[in-house]
C-alpha positions in Angstrom: 149.0 80.3 135.2 145.2 80.0 134.9 142.9 82.6 136.2 140.9 82.0 139.4 137.8 81.1 137.4 139.6 78.4 135.3 141.3 76.5 138.1 140.0 73.2 139.4 136.9 71.4 138.5 134.3 73.3 136.5 131.2 74.1 138.4 128.9 73.3 135.4 129.0 70.4 133.1 128.8 70.5 129.4 125.7 69.0 127.7 126.5 65.7 126.2 124.4 64.0 123.5 124.4 60.3 123.1 123.3 59.0 119.7 122.4 55.4 119.5 123.9 53.5 116.5 121.3 51.3 114.9 122.4 48.2 113.0 120.8 46.6 110.0 121.4 43.1 111.3 121.4 43.1 115.2 122.9 40.0 116.8 119.7 38.5 118.2 121.6 35.7 120.0 123.6 38.2 122.0 120.6 40.3 122.7 118.6 37.3 123.8 121.4 36.2 126.2 121.7 39.7 127.6 117.9 39.9 128.3 117.8 36.5 129.9 120.8 37.4 132.1 119.1 40.6 133.2 115.8 38.7 134.0 117.7 36.1 136.0 119.5 38.7 138.0 116.3 40.5 138.8 114.7 37.2 139.8 117.7 36.4 142.1 117.5 39.8 143.7 113.8 39.4 144.4 114.3 35.9 145.8 117.1 37.2 148.1 114.8 40.0 149.3 112.0 37.5 150.0 114.4 35.1 151.8 115.7 37.9 154.0 112.1 39.0 154.8 111.1 35.4 155.6 114.2 34.9 157.8 113.3 38.1 159.7 109.7 36.8 160.2 111.0 33.5 161.6 113.7 34.9 163.9 111.3 36.5 166.5 109.3 33.3 166.7 112.4 31.3 167.5 113.5 33.8 170.2 110.1 33.8 171.8 110.1 30.0 172.0 113.5 30.0 173.8 112.2 32.3 176.6 109.5 29.9 177.8 
């Protein structure tokens, strides 16, 4: 049986080092597609935020018009 200090999840984590692996001939086609996909996703998120903000701005005007 484990001692009281060794049971369960450790309270501290061990340091982990990540070493990037550089390639002599990177696949530029895949890299380009990945960067374009990221840019498109960011643009879609910004557009969705702007649309939501625009919809919130229009909603009070519509409600005010119905009350008169």
